[in-house]
N, C-alpha and C positions, 0 to 999 in steps of 0.2 A: 866558227863564223860568231854566232850567237852567244858564247864564255867572253868572247872580248866585248861586244858590247856590254855585255849583264856588269862586268867589272866597273868598266869606265859611267856605266849609270850609276850603278849601286853606291860608286864614290864621289860621283856629281852630287846625288841628292841626302845619302847619308855618312858619307865620310869617311871614315876609314875601314871599319865592321862593315859600312857596305856593299865594301869590295869581296868579302866573304859572302854576301843576301846575294850581290849580283853573280860572282862568281857560281853557285848553286843552282841558281834559276838558267844561269845560261847554259851549263852543262845539260840541264834537264832539257832545253829544245835543242841543243844539239844532237840530244841522243835520237828527242821525236824523229829529227829531221833524219838520221839514218836509220831507224829502228822501226818507224811507226810511235803511235799511239798506246796507252798500256802500262805505264809507270805511272807513279803517284806523284801530283803536285809537290813541291822541293818547296813551295813557299814558307809555310811553318817553321818547317823545321830547318831552312837555313836563319829566318827569323828567328829562333832560339837559340842558334849556334852564335849569332853576331851578339846576340843580348848576353848569355852565359859568358864569351870571352871579355866582354866591354866589363861587365860585374866580375870577374877575377881580376883582372888587371888594377883597377882598382881597389879592390880587396886587398889586395897586394901588397897595396901599397899603405896601405890604412894600417897593416896588421904587421905589415914590418919596421913600422914608426913607431907602434904601440908602447913598446917599450923608451921608446925617445932618442933612440939608436938604430939606423940601418945598418946591419953587420954585412961582409962582405961575404958569409952564407947564403943571405937571402940574399944577395945581388946576384950571386953566382947562382940560385935557384930561378931565381928570374929571366938570368939568360939561358941556361939552359934550355926554360921551358919555352921562351921565342925561338932556340936556334931551331927544337923536335917540329914548329908549327911553320918552318924556313920561309921566315918572315924576313921580305927585303929591307935595304935598309931605310926606304921612309914607314912603311910598317913599323916597323921596330921603332922607329923616332915616335911614333904615333903611340903605340904602348908602352914605350917609355915615359909620354907626356902625361896618360893615364893612372901610368903607377906612382908619377909624382905628385899628381893631382887627389887621390885616396891620401898621399902621403902628408899632404900641409893638415894640419893640424885644426886648421878652421873649415875644414871639407867637410860636408853633414853628408852622409853618407845613406842616410835612409831614402831619399829620392833615389840613388840608384838599384835599390830592393824593391823600391816598390815599382819598377819597370820592370826590374827582372822579375817580378810576382804577376803583373801583368799579361805578360809574354810566357813566362814557364812555371806560374803557379800550381798549375792543375799535374804536372808531371813532377810528381812527389821523389822519384828514383833520382831526377836531375836535383830536385832541391837538396838531398842527401848527399851526392854527388859532391858540390858544390862544397859543402858545408867539411865535408871529408877531404877534400882537396886542401881546403883554406887548415884543417890542423895541422895535415901533412907540413903544409907550407909553415906551418907557426915552428914543427920541430926544427925544420933545417938549419937552424944555427945549432942544433945540439940543447939547446934549452927551451922552455917552456916558463915564460915570464908569465906575472900574475896579471898585467896588462891588458898581454893576449887571450889569456883566458877569458878578462871582463870584454875586449873587445868581441869575440867569438859568440860569449854567450848572448852578448845584443844583437849579435848577427844571426845567430839562431832565433832570436824572439820572432826578429822581421819576419821569417822565415815559415813562423808557425811551430815552433818548439818551446814549450815550456821549459825553466830551469832545470828538471828532473831530468826528462826524454836525455835534453844537451848533455847531460851528464853522464847517463849510460853510453852515450854514442861516443861521447869522447873518451871516455875508458875502454870502451871498445877499439877504438881506433889507435888510442896510446899502445894494446897489447897486442892489436896485430902487426904496427909498425915495426915493434923489436918482436914480435916473436920468432918467426925464422931466424932468427942470427943463432937463437942456441941459446940453450944458459946446463951452468953444471948442478946445479940444482933440480932434481926431478919433480920433487912435490910444488916447489914454483913455478917449475913449465905448468904446469899440467894447470894449477890453479889461472894461471894467466892465459892457460886455451881455455877457456871455462869463460874467461872475461872477456876475450874475443871474439868468442860466438852469443855475446851477452846473455849468458847463461849461470849459471853454479852448479857444485855439484847434488844439491838435491834436486836437483831438475831428474823430468823421467826421459826414456833413452828418445822415446816420441818427440817431446820438449826441443830437446838438442835436434835431432832432425829435424824439425821445422824451422828451428832458426837458422840451422847451417843452410838447407835449402834457399830460406828466404834472402839470407847475406849472399849465395852463388846467383840467385838470379838478381839481385842490387845491381850484384857489377859483371852483370853477362852483358860483351862488348857488341852485341846485336840491337839489345836492348836499349843498353845507354846511344848509340850511337843512332837510333829510330828517334830519342826523344829530345836530341839537340848535343849530345857530347861530342864536339869534336874529336876524328877519328886521331890524330897525336895526343890526345890527354886520355885517351882507353890506356895507354899502358899501364897508368898511375892505378886505375882500377884492377889491371889485370893483376900487378905486385897483390893488393892487398887481398884478390881472391885466392891468390898464394898464400898468403900467410892463414887466410880462413881455413884451408884444406890443411895444411899440416894440424893447425891447431884441432880440427874435425879428427885429423888421425889419427893424435895421439888421445884423444879420450875414447874414441873408437878402441884403441887399442888399452887401453885402461881398463875400459870395458865389457874387452872379449864381444863385443857387438857389431 
């Protein structure tokens, strides 16, 4: 009962993404009625999820249009994402509207990130996951256009990352994204494994272990969901974690550690 009331009220007061907010709050009170008190108030987490999704769709539109053309692969990527979220036809229309809003060359994305930081800015992992997801989105059509890199650099700046930090993150994600596919050249694979962890062959065993643990913690499903990443987006983080594990395993084998 409360779930339905929450969805209706959320949509009335906050629009499309208010549905997510109302759903989480309503579910909370339904659980309270069934099982009593003791759970945490989901308000802040639900709000972060709503703002996270809004930022994602707007950014996906901006990113897809960055090279001047929205490709079929990029559209398919967005469609697949909406399917994973099990969106209704009405919600899909709202999401597409946000995507098109972001794709408008005249649209200023800065206020979107001001709102994101106001709600999600204190959760470092959430900022990193958003940026990683957008990098993966940029690679959806198999090409990484300079205009896409320039836009992502600007988005990283909005999120508080300087250019050098973003470059390191970009290098890590690019290598994580293709590492699991396997390579014929063992030396190249090992080099990519180091890059995937954000370390070098000169790093100590302890430094490599710390980098690995930090990345695996960053992509831990429970931590991400607790900070506001929608459950259906956890799969992307899980895939990145698999790549990181493969990279770490190769380095360990090479070093006999």
